N, C-alpha and C positions, 0 to 999 in steps of 0.2 A: 190366520195366526192369532192365537189367544194371548192377550196381555194380562199380566197380574199387577195389581197395585200393592206395594209393600210399604208399611210405615216403619221407620227406623227411629228409635228414641235413644239419644245420646245423653246419658245422665252420669252423675258422680256419686257413688255410694259412700265415699269418704267425706265429701263436703256437700251436704244437703242444701246449703245456701246457694250453690251454683245452679242456675236455671237449666232445665233440660232443653235440648235442641231436638227439633223434629224434622225429619227428612222424608220425602216421598219418592219412592223409586217405581219406575215402570219397567217391568221385566218381561221377557218372552218365556216360552215353555221350558227352555233349556237353562234359564237362570241368568241369561245375559242382560245386563243393565242397558236399557234403551234411553232412559232419561232420569236425571236426578235433580230434585228441586228442594230447596229449603223452605219450610213453612214458617210463617211469622208467629204463629201461636199454636196451641194445642188444638187439634181437630175436634169438632163437635159431633159429626155424623159418623156412624160406623160404616165406612165405605172401603175398607181394606181387606184384601184376601189373607194377608199375613201381617203380624206385628212382631218386630224384632227389637231387642234392647241390648245396648252395651253400657255397662255401668262403671267403666274404668276411668271416667273423667276426660275422655278424648273429645275434641271439638270438631274433628273432621272424620268423615266416613272412611277415607282412604287410610287413616292412621289406625283404624281398628283392626284387630286380628281375629276376634271371635265375638259372636252374638248369641244371645239366648232368645229362643222363640217363645213368645207368650201365647200359649193356647187358650182360647176362650176369652181373649181380651175384649173389653167393652167397645173398642173401636174396630174390632174385626167383625165383618158382616157375616150373618148366618148363611150357611151353604145351602 
């Protein structure tokens, strides 16, 4: 079973003073979330398979309806 690590960035495009929140998801091949953890700060190493962002100002992953995938993000590891 192959696991993928996904970085989720929750930001607010209307209020840039609100700090972004960073979540790390562990998923299987079918996209089922196995583990969700909140990161204390912005990651420094590119160790994620995918990077997703929601800029609607939501604070919880479950409250978000859509995400934008960031292709070639600096925190995404090279394949």
